[in-house]
C-alpha atoms as one frame of an Amber mdcrd trajectory, in Angstrom:
protein
  -0.112   0.089  -0.056   1.180   2.925  -0.855   1.369   6.048   1.489  -1.138
   7.873   0.105  -3.584   5.329   0.645  -2.391   5.356   3.787  -2.796   8.843
   4.746  -6.426   8.324   3.101  -7.359   5.238   5.078  -6.557   6.469   7.615
  -8.570   9.695   7.401 -11.751   7.483   6.710 -11.727   5.349   9.050 -10.623
   7.889  12.186 -13.548   9.987  10.600 -15.803   6.564  11.382 -14.370   6.761
  14.134 -15.476  10.230  15.611 -18.678   9.685  13.349 -20.608   7.038  15.550
 -18.463   8.685  19.293 -21.196  11.578  17.746 -24.136   9.234  17.381 -23.236
   7.461  20.936 -23.380  10.623  22.102 -26.478  12.041  20.041 -27.887   9.260
  21.993 -26.308   8.473  25.319 -26.811  12.620  25.921 -30.797  12.959  26.144
 -31.206   9.462  28.101 -28.251  10.963  30.556 -29.996  14.422  31.037 -33.421
  12.421  32.021 -31.342  10.630  34.594 -30.102  13.753  36.647 -32.980  15.087
  36.175 -34.936  11.762  37.127 -37.615  12.701  40.602 -37.885  10.584  42.827
 -41.628  11.215  44.848 -42.066   9.124  46.969 -39.694   9.050  49.126 -40.436
   7.378  52.901 -38.241   9.435  54.904 -38.431   8.253  58.948 -38.080  10.758
  61.530 -34.142  11.217  63.080 -33.391  12.746  66.106 -31.118  16.192  65.475
 -30.308  16.306  69.044 -28.887  20.269  70.489 -25.716  19.884  72.911 -22.619
  21.059  72.934 -21.199  17.709  71.854 -24.010  15.863  69.776 -22.563  19.109
  67.748 -18.938  18.603  67.637 -19.298  14.394  66.092 -21.427  16.177  63.983
 -18.320  18.561  62.354 -15.491  15.497  63.221 -18.933  13.432  61.142 -18.649
  16.012  58.771 -15.350  15.504  58.242 -14.736  11.849  57.920 -17.421  11.691
  55.507 -15.400  14.156  53.380 -18.480  17.106  53.518 -16.438  19.035  53.684
 -14.471  18.505  50.471 -16.971  19.151  48.258 -18.649  21.693  50.358 -15.385
  23.236  52.009 -14.982  23.820  55.651 -17.190  26.038  56.988 -20.310  24.376
  54.168 -20.584  27.605  52.008 -19.478  24.503  48.338 -17.405  25.821  45.712
 -18.283  25.456  41.560 -16.551  21.942  41.332 -16.731  22.645  37.312 -17.617
  25.603  35.908 -16.950  25.338  31.603 -13.608  24.447  32.874 -11.593  25.332
  29.395 -12.951  28.991  29.721 -15.570  28.531  29.040 -15.454  28.442  25.700
 -16.170  24.597  25.288 -18.378  23.786  27.601 -17.462  19.940  28.499 -18.672
  19.333  32.050 -20.580  23.356  32.526 -21.686  24.046  34.904 -21.484  22.039
  38.717 -22.379  23.867  41.820 -21.847  21.946  45.493 -24.150  23.561  47.714
 -24.029  26.359  49.616 -25.307  24.596  53.099 -25.599  27.566  55.758 -28.632
  29.931  56.347 -26.226  32.964  54.685 -28.132  34.245  51.372 -27.274  32.230
  48.317 -27.178  28.618  51.060 -30.064  26.250  51.457 -30.409  25.758  55.421
 -32.803  29.027  55.506 -35.611  26.591  53.686 -34.576  23.451  54.873 -36.107
  21.553  57.764 -35.046  18.397  59.642 -36.643  16.521  57.168 -35.523  17.762
  55.000 -31.779  16.762  55.667 -32.410  13.486  56.224 -34.006  12.550  52.231
 -30.868  15.163  51.570 -28.392  12.862  53.386 -29.526   9.792  53.528 -30.851
   9.481  50.087 -29.776  11.986  47.283 -33.020  13.711  46.995 -33.426  16.990
  47.152 -37.522  18.185  48.513 -37.968  18.775  45.253 -37.373  15.995  44.897
 -35.437  15.669  42.586 -31.510  13.831  42.426 -28.497  15.450  44.058 -26.553
  15.542  41.527 -22.855  14.824  42.379 -22.789  13.283  45.701 -21.658  10.504
  48.043 -23.555   7.121  49.319 -24.541   8.742  52.856 -27.556   6.145  53.218
 -25.412   3.470  55.237 -24.517   6.788  58.074 -26.290   5.928  61.399 -29.313
   7.946  62.963 -26.843   9.089  65.689 -24.549  10.126  63.076 -26.788  11.588
  60.544 -28.580  13.451  63.343 -25.069  14.692  64.983 -24.061  15.607  61.432
 -27.426  17.034  61.033 -26.990  19.160  64.340 -24.501  20.384  63.454 -25.329
  21.463  59.527 -27.679  23.639  61.210 -25.872  26.089  63.549 -22.762  26.731
  60.884 -21.934  29.978  60.667 -24.055  31.809  57.938 -21.831  32.310  54.914
 -23.272  35.042  51.533 -22.981  32.984  48.039 -23.767  33.876  44.478 -22.398
  30.958  42.705 -24.024  30.224  38.905 -26.822  28.119  38.282 -26.556  24.256
  37.566 -26.196  23.594  33.994 -24.885  20.481  32.072 -21.915  20.040  29.033
 -21.343  16.414  26.991 -19.579  15.133  29.363 -21.529  14.690  32.326 -25.362
  13.060  31.009 -23.356  11.056  28.510 -20.738   9.057  31.795 -23.858   9.121
  34.115 -25.893   6.822  31.402 -23.098   4.346  30.883 -23.234   4.439  35.058
 -20.160   6.728  36.529 -21.575   9.820  38.535 -23.711   8.165  38.581 -26.670
  10.152  41.215 -26.588   8.888  44.565 -30.172   8.899  44.340 -29.791   6.464
  41.721 -27.534   4.348  42.977 -28.715   3.832  46.861 -32.001   1.318  47.796
 -33.955   3.092  49.698 -36.237   0.256  51.067 -32.884  -1.340  52.526 -33.311
  -1.364  56.330 -31.849   1.892  58.105 -28.133   0.322  60.083 -28.116  -0.129
  63.646 -26.190   3.013  65.849 -23.095   1.134  65.574 -20.775   1.415  68.954
 -17.602   3.033  68.200 -14.607   1.149  69.800 -11.993  -1.149  68.090 -13.651
  -3.594  66.588 -13.643  -5.525  63.034 -17.105  -4.354  63.670 -16.682  -0.518
  63.269 -14.115  -1.155  60.928 -16.458  -1.904  58.207 -19.596   0.640  58.836
 -16.500   3.852  59.061 -14.854   1.750  55.880 -17.808   2.685  53.431 -15.713
   6.120  53.733 -12.867   4.603  51.861 -14.915   2.009  49.477 -17.225   4.999
  48.149 -13.850   5.601  45.669 -11.405   2.454  46.283 -14.691  -0.031  46.482
 -14.397  -3.497  47.427 -10.805  -4.487  47.056  -8.722  -1.677  49.878  -8.452
  -4.043  51.717  -5.835  -6.159  49.679  -3.737  -2.580  49.090  -3.485  -2.192
  53.362  -3.418  -5.846  54.295   0.670  -5.956  54.786   0.610  -3.253  56.376
   1.340  -2.858  60.435  -1.580  -1.181  62.355   1.158   0.909  63.765   2.491
   1.779  60.108  -1.350   2.056  59.231  -2.077   4.170  61.610   1.103   6.485
  60.753   0.718   7.021  57.255  -2.810   8.453  57.694  -1.959  10.515  60.012
   0.546  12.352  58.546   0.188  11.826  54.967   2.968  10.406  53.953   3.631
   6.897  52.672   6.414   4.120  54.643   9.071   4.231  51.524   8.593   8.919
  52.380   6.623   9.423  49.500   3.506  11.509  49.672   0.158   9.441  50.357
  -1.473  11.980  47.557  -3.828  14.419  48.427  -7.187  13.381  48.268  -5.121
  10.679  51.683  -3.688  13.448  52.520  -6.512  15.843  53.208  -8.411  16.465
  56.027 -10.864  13.378  55.285  -8.167  11.143  56.424  -6.417  12.568  59.298
  -9.818  13.254  60.966  -9.372  10.056  62.210  -9.714   8.743  65.483  -6.788
   6.677  66.719  -9.469   4.530  67.539 -11.155   4.716  64.418  -7.906   4.116
  62.747  -7.815   0.832  65.064 -10.753   0.112  64.282 -10.508   0.109  59.932
  -7.419  -1.148  60.085  -9.133  -4.445  62.154 -11.817  -4.803  59.633  -9.201
  -4.164  56.607  -6.727  -7.014  57.762  -9.345  -9.621  59.153 -11.033 -12.319
  56.647 -14.394  -9.845  56.062 -13.335  -7.437  53.664
């Protein structure tokens, strides 16, 4: 085959692939939009006791950190722009996706949320109007006590005024959402599953299993294989310092407040679970 023919067929193949990708996108995009804007009208929200004592609020702040609420909504829970047309707005591949301001300030949602709204949003990933939260971890396994303490804290955080742009989807998020990536939490959650019993916070495999959702949300169920050879003191030291035993950084996410906030007891429980035969 001559070079001229080779270039010709290469162009034809690439053009065909681009057409195929375009047609696939045209099919998946509207399906993804439907998924992202779906309404969940019949979520039965149970009553959760929201305490008011200082200890509960302090625990709620701890929970907000280790369960990664502050990773998206920031330390003051004022939210942030997760993505805002990353290519200078010229090519809106992802669109504009804000993480909500959870405070009672201007632009925040706290002033309009009652206790039922908070439970529905956090445990089931569904907003008061029935729409699912677009980007959110699965918090359905959070126990009533931890959920109550978390809401107690959120209701008392100082107000912060914000003015984030309205959510708008580019082509990428609806497409990847439709194929199972970045699917709304409300879709991933089994809304009929029994509520998680309040765990006993001790150094045990059972408590470690409860806390492991913090890790498996990103790593899946294979994380135990990665840490089985770590000694307990090594495991705790790595999470506390964000530095691996070989001196290399643990990575920006693993070195974040989410994991540094974990207490020795919580890390002990996680290590017992991940090194057991149960993960």
